[in-house]
C-alpha positions in Angstrom: -12.9 -10.8 51.0 -16.7 -10.1 51.3 -19.2 -12.6 52.6 -22.8 -12.9 53.4 -25.0 -15.6 55.0 -26.9 -16.0 51.8 -26.8 -19.7 50.2 -25.9 -19.9 46.7 -28.8 -20.5 44.2 -29.3 -24.0 43.0 -29.1 -24.6 39.2 -32.1 -24.7 37.3 -32.9 -26.2 33.9 -34.0 -24.1 30.7 -37.5 -24.4 31.8 -36.9 -22.9 35.2 -37.5 -25.9 36.9 -35.1 -27.5 39.3 -33.3 -30.4 38.1 -34.4 -33.9 39.2 -32.3 -35.3 42.1 -29.6 -37.6 41.3 -30.8 -41.3 41.4 -29.1 -43.4 44.0 -27.7 -46.9 43.2 -29.7 -50.1 43.3 -27.9 -51.4 46.5 -28.4 -47.8 48.1 -32.1 -48.0 47.0 -32.5 -51.5 48.4 -30.9 -50.5 51.9 -33.1 -47.3 52.1 -36.3 -49.4 51.3 -35.6 -51.9 54.1 -34.4 -49.2 56.7 -37.3 -46.9 56.1 -40.1 -49.7 56.1 -38.6 -51.0 59.3 -39.0 -47.8 60.9 -42.5 -47.4 60.0 -43.8 -50.9 60.7 -41.6 -51.7 63.7 -40.2 -55.0 62.3 -37.1 -55.7 60.3 -37.7 -56.9 56.8 -36.2 -60.2 55.6 -35.3 -59.3 52.2 -36.0 -57.2 48.9 -37.2 -59.7 46.5 -37.7 -57.1 43.6 -36.3 -53.7 42.8 -36.8 -51.6 39.6 -36.3 -48.2 38.5 -39.3 -46.0 37.6 -40.0 -42.7 36.3 -40.7 -41.5 40.0 -37.6 -43.2 41.5 -37.5 -46.7 42.7 -40.1 -49.5 43.3 -39.1 -52.3 45.5 -40.9 -55.4 46.9 -39.9 -56.0 50.4 -40.6 -59.2 52.6 -41.4 -58.8 56.1 -42.4 -61.4 58.9 -45.6 -60.4 60.2 -46.2 -63.1 62.6 -43.6 -65.5 64.0 -44.7 -69.2 64.8 -43.2 -72.3 65.6 -42.5 -74.0 63.3 -40.7 -71.4 61.5 -42.1 -72.5 58.1 -45.7 -71.5 59.6 -44.7 -67.9 60.2 -46.9 -65.4 58.6 -44.8 -63.2 56.0 -46.0 -60.1 53.8 -44.8 -58.6 50.6 -44.6 -54.8 50.8 -44.7 -52.6 47.7 -42.4 -49.7 48.5 -42.0 -46.5 46.4 -39.0 -44.5 46.6 -38.0 -41.1 45.1 -34.9 -41.0 42.9 -32.8 -40.1 46.0 -34.1 -43.0 48.1 -36.7 -41.3 50.1 -39.8 -43.2 50.9 -43.0 -41.9 49.2 -45.5 -44.5 50.0 -45.9 -48.2 50.7 -48.6 -51.0 50.7 -48.9 -54.6 51.7 -49.6 -56.6 48.5 -50.1 -59.9 49.7 -49.7 -62.4 52.9 -48.6 -65.9 53.0 -47.0 -68.6 55.0 -43.2 -69.1 54.9 -43.6 -72.3 53.5 -45.9 -71.5 50.7 -44.8 -72.2 47.2 -44.7 -69.0 45.1 -47.6 -69.1 42.3 -47.8 -67.5 39.2 -50.6 -65.0 38.8 -50.5 -63.8 42.3 -51.5 -60.2 43.0 
């Protein structure tokens, strides 16, 4: 048996490009968005309020407590838009809004 240390070549598409990575499931994308954002912000996210597949992977909106107050209903929350690649790796994030926990969601928010 002849062996070598060379790794096998990855499959390529007819155009010569490497195939796109396989898309993780929605639950895995949600967990990935929360874990990676927590690592960057140093705060544990409360929830994922939106998740959708996109051309570049996944886009999620993650809710985070930014400032804890008493009573809890006056705590300051923030919604972050998180962009993941198809494999669930974070590509970018942006805080898109801040609000108090007791604030009722309004249409036209942005």
